[in-house]
PAFIKOL-35607 format. One line per field, with one value per residue (C-alpha): x, y, z; residue number from 1; residue in three letters. Coordinates in Angstrom, 1 decimal. Example, Ala and Ser with C-alpha at 12.3 -4.5 7.8 and 13.67 -1.06 7.14 Angstrom:
BEGIN
xx = 12.3 | 13.7
yy = -4.5 | -1.1
zz = 7.8 | 7.1
i = 1 | 2
aa = ALA | SER
This chain:
BEGIN
xx = 12.6 | 14.9 | 18.4 | 17.1 | 14.1 | 17.3 | 19.8 | 17.3 | 16.2 | 19.8 | 20.4 | 17.2 | 19.1 | 22.0 | 19.6 | 17.9 | 15.9 | 12.8 | 9.0 | 7.2 | 6.2 | 8.5 | 10.3 | 7.4 | 8.3 | 11.0 | 13.2 | 15.2 | 19.3 | 21.4 | 24.1 | 27.9 | 28.6 | 25.7 | 28.0 | 29.6 | 33.5 | 33.5 | 31.1 | 32.2 | 36.1 | 34.1 | 32.3 | 35.1 | 34.8 | 31.6 | 32.3 | 33.5 | 29.7 | 27.5 | 25.2 | 24.6 | 23.7 | 19.7 | 18.8 | 17.8 | 20.9 | 22.4 | 20.6 | 20.0 | 24.0 | 23.7 | 21.4 | 24.6 | 27.3 | 25.0 | 24.7 | 28.2 | 29.7 | 26.8 | 28.0 | 30.1 | 33.4 | 31.7 | 28.6 | 30.8 | 33.2 | 29.4 | 28.4 | 31.6 | 30.7 | 27.6 | 28.9 | 31.1 | 28.8 | 26.3 | 29.5 | 29.7 | 26.2 | 25.1 | 22.9 | 20.2 | 19.8 | 20.9 | 17.4 | 15.5 | 16.3 | 15.5 | 12.2 | 11.5 | 12.1 | 10.3 | 7.5 | 7.9 | 7.7 | 4.9 | 3.1 | 1.2 | 3.3 | 1.5 | 2.8 | 6.0 | 6.1 | 5.0 | 8.3 | 10.3 | 9.6 | 9.6 | 12.4 | 14.1 | 12.5 | 14.5 | 17.3 | 17.4 | 17.2 | 20.2 | 22.1 | 20.6 | 17.5 | 17.5 | 18.5 | 15.6 | 13.3 | 13.8 | 14.4 | 10.5 | 9.9 | 11.1 | 9.5 | 6.4 | 3.8 | 2.8 | -0.7 | 0.8 | 3.3 | -0.1 | -2.6 | 1.0 | 1.8 | -2.5 | -2.5 | 0.7 | -1.1 | -4.3 | -3.0 | -3.0 | -0.8 | -0.5 | -0.1 | -3.5 | -6.5 | -7.4 | -9.6 | -13.0 | -13.4 | -15.7
yy = 92.5 | 93.9 | 95.0 | 99.3 | 99.4 | 96.6 | 99.5 | 102.7 | 101.2 | 101.1 | 104.4 | 104.9 | 104.3 | 107.9 | 109.4 | 112.4 | 110.7 | 113.4 | 112.0 | 112.1 | 115.2 | 117.3 | 118.2 | 120.5 | 122.8 | 124.5 | 124.3 | 126.5 | 127.0 | 125.1 | 127.1 | 126.4 | 126.9 | 124.5 | 121.7 | 119.4 | 120.0 | 116.4 | 117.4 | 120.5 | 118.4 | 115.9 | 118.5 | 121.8 | 121.9 | 122.9 | 126.2 | 129.0 | 128.5 | 127.3 | 130.0 | 130.6 | 126.4 | 125.6 | 125.1 | 121.4 | 120.6 | 121.9 | 119.7 | 116.1 | 117.3 | 117.6 | 114.6 | 112.6 | 113.5 | 112.7 | 109.3 | 108.4 | 109.3 | 106.6 | 104.0 | 101.4 | 100.7 | 97.7 | 99.7 | 103.0 | 100.6 | 98.8 | 102.7 | 103.2 | 100.7 | 101.1 | 104.8 | 103.6 | 101.6 | 104.7 | 106.4 | 103.5 | 103.6 | 105.1 | 108.6 | 106.5 | 104.0 | 106.6 | 108.5 | 105.8 | 104.7 | 108.3 | 108.3 | 105.1 | 106.6 | 109.7 | 107.4 | 104.9 | 108.3 | 109.1 | 106.0 | 106.1 | 105.1 | 101.0 | 100.4 | 101.4 | 99.8 | 96.4 | 96.8 | 97.9 | 93.9 | 92.5 | 93.9 | 93.2 | 89.3 | 89.2 | 89.8 | 87.4 | 85.0 | 83.2 | 83.9 | 80.9 | 82.1 | 85.3 | 84.7 | 82.0 | 84.8 | 86.6 | 84.1 | 82.9 | 86.7 | 87.4 | 83.8 | 85.6 | 87.5 | 90.8 | 89.7 | 86.6 | 89.2 | 91.9 | 89.2 | 88.3 | 91.8 | 92.5 | 89.2 | 90.8 | 93.7 | 92.5 | 90.0 | 91.0 | 93.3 | 94.0 | 97.5 | 97.7 | 94.9 | 93.3 | 95.3 | 94.0 | 92.6 | 95.1
zz = 206.1 | 203.4 | 203.2 | 203.2 | 205.9 | 208.0 | 207.1 | 207.4 | 211.1 | 212.0 | 211.2 | 213.6 | 216.4 | 215.1 | 214.4 | 215.6 | 218.9 | 218.5 | 218.6 | 215.8 | 215.0 | 216.8 | 213.4 | 213.4 | 216.4 | 215.9 | 219.0 | 221.1 | 219.8 | 222.0 | 223.7 | 223.1 | 226.3 | 227.3 | 225.8 | 227.9 | 227.1 | 226.3 | 223.8 | 222.4 | 222.1 | 219.4 | 217.7 | 217.9 | 213.7 | 214.5 | 216.5 | 214.7 | 212.8 | 215.9 | 216.2 | 212.8 | 212.1 | 212.7 | 215.8 | 214.8 | 213.3 | 216.9 | 218.5 | 216.2 | 216.9 | 220.3 | 221.0 | 218.4 | 221.5 | 224.1 | 222.3 | 221.4 | 224.6 | 226.6 | 223.9 | 224.6 | 223.2 | 220.9 | 220.2 | 219.1 | 216.6 | 215.2 | 215.1 | 212.7 | 210.3 | 210.1 | 209.2 | 207.0 | 205.1 | 204.6 | 203.2 | 200.7 | 199.5 | 195.9 | 196.2 | 194.5 | 197.5 | 200.2 | 198.8 | 198.7 | 202.3 | 203.3 | 201.6 | 203.6 | 206.8 | 205.7 | 205.5 | 208.4 | 210.7 | 209.7 | 210.8 | 213.8 | 216.7 | 217.2 | 213.8 | 214.2 | 217.6 | 215.1 | 213.1 | 215.6 | 217.2 | 213.4 | 213.1 | 215.9 | 215.4 | 212.1 | 213.7 | 216.1 | 213.7 | 212.1 | 209.0 | 207.2 | 207.8 | 207.2 | 203.8 | 203.5 | 204.2 | 202.1 | 199.2 | 199.7 | 200.1 | 196.6 | 194.9 | 195.8 | 193.1 | 194.2 | 195.0 | 197.4 | 199.5 | 199.5 | 200.8 | 203.4 | 204.0 | 205.2 | 207.7 | 209.0 | 209.9 | 210.7 | 213.4 | 217.2 | 218.5 | 222.1 | 221.9 | 219.6 | 219.4 | 216.7 | 213.5 | 212.9 | 208.9 | 207.3
i = 1 | 2 | 3 | 4 | 5 | 6 | 7 | 8 | 9 | 10 | 11 | 12 | 13 | 14 | 15 | 16 | 17 | 18 | 19 | 20 | 21 | 22 | 23 | 24 | 25 | 26 | 27 | 28 | 29 | 30 | 31 | 32 | 33 | 34 | 35 | 36 | 37 | 38 | 39 | 40 | 41 | 42 | 43 | 44 | 45 | 46 | 47 | 48 | 49 | 50 | 51 | 52 | 53 | 54 | 55 | 56 | 57 | 58 | 59 | 60 | 61 | 62 | 63 | 64 | 65 | 66 | 67 | 68 | 69 | 70 | 71 | 72 | 73 | 74 | 75 | 76 | 77 | 78 | 79 | 80 | 81 | 82 | 83 | 84 | 85 | 86 | 87 | 88 | 89 | 90 | 91 | 92 | 93 | 94 | 95 | 96 | 97 | 98 | 99 | 100 | 101 | 102 | 103 | 104 | 105 | 106 | 107 | 108 | 109 | 110 | 111 | 112 | 113 | 114 | 115 | 116 | 117 | 118 | 119 | 120 | 121 | 122 | 123 | 124 | 125 | 126 | 127 | 128 | 129 | 130 | 131 | 132 | 133 | 134 | 135 | 136 | 137 | 138 | 139 | 140 | 141 | 142 | 143 | 144 | 145 | 146 | 147 | 148 | 149 | 150 | 151 | 152 | 153 | 154 | 155 | 156 | 157 | 158 | 159 | 160 | 161 | 162 | 163 | 164 | 165 | 166
aa = MET | SER | ARG | SER | LEU | LYS | LEU | MET | LEU | MET | LEU | TRP | VAL | LEU | ALA | CYS | GLY | ALA | PRO | VAL | GLY | ALA | GLN | GLU | GLN | THR | PRO | ALA | PRO | VAL | GLU | TRP | THR | SER | LEU | SER | ALA | GLU | GLN | GLN | LYS | MET | LEU | GLY | ARG | PHE | GLN | PRO | GLU | TRP | ASP | THR | LEU | PRO | PRO | GLN | ARG | GLN | LEU | ALA | LEU | GLN | ARG | GLY | THR | GLN | ARG | TRP | LEU | GLN | MET | THR | PRO | GLU | GLN | ARG | THR | ASN | ALA | HIS | GLU | ARG | PHE | GLN | ARG | TRP | ARG | GLY | LEU | PRO | PRO | GLU | ARG | LYS | ALA | ARG | ILE | ARG | ASN | ASN | TRP | ALA | LYS | PHE | GLN | GLN | LEU | PRO | ALA | ALA | ASP | GLN | GLU | ARG | ILE | ARG | LYS | SER | PHE | ILE | THR | PHE | GLN | LYS | LEU | THR | PRO | GLU | GLN | ARG | HIS | GLU | LEU | ARG | GLU | LYS | TRP | ARG | ARG | MET | THR | PRO | GLU | GLN | ARG | MET | LYS | LEU | ARG | GLU | ARG | LEU | ARG | GLN | ARG | PRO | HIS | PRO | ALA | ARG | PRO | PRO | GLN | SER | PRO | GLY
């Protein structure tokens, strides 16, 4: 699994948790007074402009603070480190990750779930196993990679029945 995909999925954890397609509908604005005192403190710098922010942005900020407040100290430290890594990426890399994220969101739910499960499996590998897997992928020809992708797509998955040839 590429580093871009790995980072993209990590960002997904912190990204707005709206279901696919939900961004197409404009949510109702979030009233500043509906935020908890902790959320208002965290979002204090946005208060002067809160009513002018797009409702999608207000909702994303509200959800982000909810997730943050529910995190353990260790999870907060990890999230902060990921954010610092994100800030340090070159703009081209960020654009590529955003593009991959947009493509991921367009996938059917079953494919998204398959990718998430693959990511979890990949995360359970030792660093040496991950490195070995990446190297094996890099040594493959484009044709070999395409065949492997197709074979993995055809593999039975609990969320969907096997595809029949033809």
